[in-house]
N, C-alpha and C positions, 0 to 999 in steps of 0.2 A: 206648117202642116208639121208636127212633130218626129224628130229621127228616133226613132224605135230602136234602140242598139241591143234589146232582150229578147230578138226576134230575128232569122234568117243569118247569113253567109258570116260565119265571125272572121277569118283573113277577110271578108269585103270590105265589115265594119275599122276593123280594123287599118287598113290601106286607106279607107276614106279617110278616118280621122288622123292616121298617124302622118301619113305622106305631103298632105299639103301641111298641116304641122310643124315636118322635117323641116321642107321649104322653106319656111316663114324663119322657122331659128337661124338655119344655114344663110339665108339673105342678112337676117341682123347681124349673123356674126361675121358677112362678109366683110361690112363696113368696118369691122375691126380693124379684119385682116388690110384691106385698103388704107386705114386709118396708121395702121403700123409701116405699111409700104410709104407711105405718102412722108411718115417724121421718119424714116431713115435716109430719107434724101437732106434732110437738116445736118445729124451728125448722131456717134454713136451714143454721145451723152444725151441729145432729145431721145434717144429709143431707151436708155436705162431709165430716165425718170420717169416717163410714161409707164414704166414695168413698174415700178416702184409704186407711183401712185393706185395706178388700176388693181395691184393686189392687196393693197393696204382697202382702196374704195371697195373692193368685193368682201370687204370681212363683210358689213353691213349688209350685205346680202341674208346675211341668216334669218335677220326677220320680214326679209320680204320673200323668203322659203317658206320658214313658219307660215308664216297666214297663207301665205299662196297653195302651200300644198293643203291645207286646211281646208281651204276654200275649193280644191279641186275633190274631194270627198265627199263635203258639204254639199256644193250643187249639184253634183255629179249623180249622186243619191235621193238625194229631193226630186229633182226633175225624172230621175226612173222611176222613181214611186207613183207619179204623176201629181206630185204635193207643189202646185205652181207661185202659191204665195209662200212659200216656204224657200223655195229657189229665189224669186227676187229679194226677200228679204235679207239671206243670205248674201247675194252679191252688193247688195246697196250698203251693208255693213262694211263687206271687206274691204270697197273701195273707200268710205269713212275712217276707218278705223286703220287701216295700213295708209294713209295721208297722211295722219294724228301720224303713227309710230316713224314713219320717214319724215315727217319734220323735227320732231324729237332728236332722230338719229345724227339729221342735217348738223342742226346746231352743235350738236356734239363730236361731229368729224370735224367742222371747221374752227374748234377750238385746241383740237390735237394732230392736226394731220402735219405739221409743221414739225415740230420732233420727234413723229412717226418715222417719217422721210430721213430726217436728218441720220436716225441711227441706222438704218441700211448704209448712207454714204457719205462721207466728208469733203466730196466732188461739191462744190458750192454751182457748180454748172450743171450739172444732175439735180440740184435742189432748186436753184431755181426756175429751171425746164420741168418739173415735178408740177410745182406750186402754179406756174404758168398755167398748166394743161387742169391743176385739180379745183380751182378755185370753184370756176363754174361749173364743174360738173356734180359737186357739193349740190350750192344753192336748189339746182331741179331735181334733186333726188327725190320729192314725191311725186314729179311729174313720171320718173324713171318708174317707183314701185307700182302706179296706178296705169302705167301703160302694161303691164303684164297682167292686173286684174283685169281689165276691157278685153284682153284676148284669150283672159282664163275663162269669161263668165260664158264668151261668144262659145268655147271648144265644148266646153262641160255640158251644154243644151245643144249640140252636134253640130253649129254650123262651124265648118274648120276653113269653108272659103274665105270669108269674110275677112279674118285676122291673118291669112297668107297674104291676102290683095295690101292689107296694111303694111304688114312688116315687109314684103319686097318694096312698096313705093318708096318708104322714109327709105329704108337701104339705099337705094337708088338716089333717092334726096340728098344724101349724106357723101353719097360716092361723087356725087357731081360738086356738091359745096367745099367739099376738101380743099382740092388744088386750088379754089377763089379763092379761097378765106386767108390759106398757109403762107403762099408766095407769092413774090414780088412781079412775076409774070407767070401764067400755068405751064407746068413745062410741055413742052412738044410745039407750044403754041407763040403765039407773040402777044394773044387777048391779056391785057393788067391785070392782075391780083391784087389784093387788099395787104399782100403779105405781113400777116398777123402772125406767121409760126406754130408752134403748139398750140398756142391760144385758139386757133382759127380752127384746126382741129378739135379743138372741145366743145367752141362754137356750134361748130357743122352735127354733132353730136347730140349738142343739147336741141338744138332744131330739131332735129329727125324724132329724138324723143318725142320733145312737148307735140309735135304734129303729128305721131302715133297715139298718142291719149287720148287728146281731143278727138278726132275720126273714131276714134271706137267708142267713146264716151257719147259722140254725137249720135251714133249709131243705135247707141242700148238704147239712150233716155225718149230718143224719136218716135218709139215703136215700132222699128224694123226686128225687133230681138226676135227671140222665140219666146219670151218673157217679157210682160209689162213692168218697166219698174215708173220707180217715185223720185223726183227731185227730192221731195220731203223725206224720202228715208237717209238721206244722207248725214241728216240734219238731230235727228233723233241716235244714240246707242244704244242697240239693244246685247244686254251682258248675256243673256242663255246662249246667246250667236258668238258675241267678241269672245267669249270664255273659249268655245270650242275653239274659234281661228288661235288664239294663243296655246292649243293644250295637243288638238289632232296632228298637226305638223311640227310639234317638238320635237322628235326623236332625227327628219328630216333639217331641222333648222339645226341641233346642235351638233349631227353627222355634217352640214353645210361648214358650221363653224369651226369646227374641228379640223374638216379638210382646208380650209383656207387659212386657219391660222398655221396648220403642217405646212402650208406651202407657203406662207412667210418665212418661216425658219428655213425654209429649204432656199427660197430665194438669198436668205442669207447666207448660205452656203456656197450658191453662185457666187456671191459679189466678193467673198477670198479668194478668187481668182481671179478680179480685174473688171474693170469697166467692160470691156470687150467679152467676157465672157458672160456677165449681169445683162449688155446687150442680146446676146443667144440666148438668153435664158427667157428674156422676153418676148421674143421672136417665136421660140417654143411654146409659152402659154398663151398666144394669139390661136396658134394651130391645134393645138391642146381643143385650146376653147371651140373653134371650128368645127372638130371631130366629135367633140363633149356635145355641142349645143344640139346638133341634130338628135343626138341619143335623150332629149330632155325632152325633146319636141313628143318623140316616139314614147317617153316617157308619160305627156301629158296624153297625148291622147288616144293611148290605151289604156290607162287609168279611167279614161269615162268608161269606156267598154265596161271594163272591169266593175268599176261605182254602180252603173245602170243596173248590171246584173247582176249584183251582189243585192242591190238596192229591191232588184225584183223577188230574188234568194234564186237564181238558178245556180247555182255552184260549180257545176259542171260547163257551163259556159263562161266562167270567168277561170278557170282554169283553161280553159281550149286558149284563150284571147292570152293568157300568160306566157304560154310555151308558142305559141305563134310568134310572138313580139320578141321570145329571147331569140328563135330563127334569124326574124327578120335584124333583130340588133347585130348580130355576128354574124352576117351575110353583109351587111353595110360595113362592119368593122375590117372584116379580110376583105375588102375592094380599098379600104381608106390603108392599109395595111400596107397591101401590094404596091399601092400609088405613092406611098412616101419612100421607100424603101428606095425604089427604083428613079422618083425625081427629086432626091433631097438636093441637089447642089442648085437646080436650076430655080427651086423652091428660097432658099435661102439668099439668091443673085436677084431674086423679084423685090426681097424686102429690104435689103442693104449692099454697099460696095465694098468694105472693111475686109480685107481677106485675113485676118484674124477671127472677126465674127464669122464669116461662113464657114472656114474651116472649123470654127467647134460647134455652130451650125447643122454641119452634115453629118458629123456623130451623133448628135443630138437626135436627130430627127430618125436616122436609122435604128438607133436602140428603140427611143422612148415608141416607135411605131410598135414593137414588137407585146406593150401592154396593151393594143387599142383591144384587141381581140376578147381578152377579159374581161375586161372596161364593158363592152357590149354587152354580154350575158350575163351582167352583173344588173346593168339596166334595164335589157329585156325584161330580166325577173321578176324587178322590183315595181310591178305597174300593179302587182299582185298587193302590195302591199301598201301602196296610195291609194288604188282605190279601195279599200276597202276601211283604210285609216286606223291599220296597225303596223305603224312605221317605226318601232324600236328596233325591227332587225338590221334597218337602215344606220340606224347613230351607230350599231353597235359593231357593223362591219366598217363604217368611216375610223372609228376609235382605234379597232384591231390592227386593221391595215396600214394606218399612216403614224400611229404611239407607239405599237407595237413588232413592227416589220420595218415600214422605209426610215422613218427615223434613228432610230438605234444601227442602222446600216450603213447608215451615213456618218455619224458618228465615229463607227470603227473603221471606218474607208478612209476618213478626213484626220483624225487626230488618231489614230494606232500604225493603218495602213501605209497613210498619207500618200494611197490614190489620190490619180487625176479625176478631172472634174465628171470623168464618162464614170464614176462611180454615183454622182448625181443619176444619172438619167438610166442607169442599172435599176434602181431602187425604183424608180416607178413599175418594172416589168414586176419585182415582189410584191408593190401594193396593190397593183389588181389583181393580179392573182389571188393572194388570198383574199382579198374582196370577193370574188366572185366564189370564192369556195364555201368562205361564209353564207353569202347570200343564198345560194342552191342550198345550203343544208337545211336554213331557215324556210325558206320555198316547201321543203320537202316537209317539214314537219305539220304543216299544212293548218297552223294554228289562225292563221288571216281569213281560213273560209268562214270560221264564224263569227269576225268583228262585223260589225254597225255601227253606226252613226248617229 
């Protein structure tokens, strides 16, 4: 039965789509956090090495963001207009095209990863840890990209329960495999492990990612999904669709590139303060991801509501969905801000027992948490752009907040004023606040209401 989002209660539709999606993404992020907690049991060099690799690794996520966000607009609007044939073709093309792009990206990254990591650290032990963790992740990049696509296809056609179950189940699998693969004896037990160190953490993540992809792929092509798909559709590229997959989400992809590249530079600033500071930055990155991915879940669920209603020419319902999304996101971030400020030290102790890393990390959490609320407001309003396909404001907000606000603050603080590392954390507040103001202005302008793909 078709999940019609163009009639009925907007808050009910939004929460029905967004909450399971948020839970799924939070579960997915949870295994990143558990990964880092287990890695912290090795030493701070392991944490620093994995931090450098993952920050570089997610640079290629720009490709996933471009094609993935394009597919959200195309699938949801096609499905909202009742054109199931086109919906099926878009899903098939997204899988095929994204897999091909991911394969090319994996080859390039394999060739460049070692010199890129060496740029951020002269410590050979940190370099070794990064490569031990990273090479396997690169090999399986196509499965990572495709696992996002099968979940997006289900969500955009109104099925939020299945991807949530897949994401939560594979997250639990990863959490269980981590200590088994990483340690000689599973901590707290007498159960023998495989003692693979950081490579074991990488292997656990790869197994979970491949399992998530296969589960979603089998579900979609078994006929149990909302749209009938064909394996033959994966063997032929349709340029009329592929061109839109490359262009509609291009502004969001470029925003992701801008954000991730600026994060690389910020990581370099953190590295200037030493390995302990870099390790704290890495832990903060995982925590930031835990806050960020639930917003992505809301963003994707809300974009589906906006997309289907714009496809049905019900603009006021799309406006209402955006307002409710902003309220939900802001409320969620208020909760996370309060929690982070009160429990900063226990959070750091969960990850590592190095006193220097803990001291730096506590200050980091208490300061950065103030940026959560404007970040939530931004993503709540941004569903209007993703659902309509008018993604340019997202790109401009990212460029403005990172390159004209955050990085200049860091340059002045580090090289002119010689401030301590807290300047890095303060810069996140100014960046997210300026981004929220930019997004709000673009939303109020209303150009997105007339956009269709």
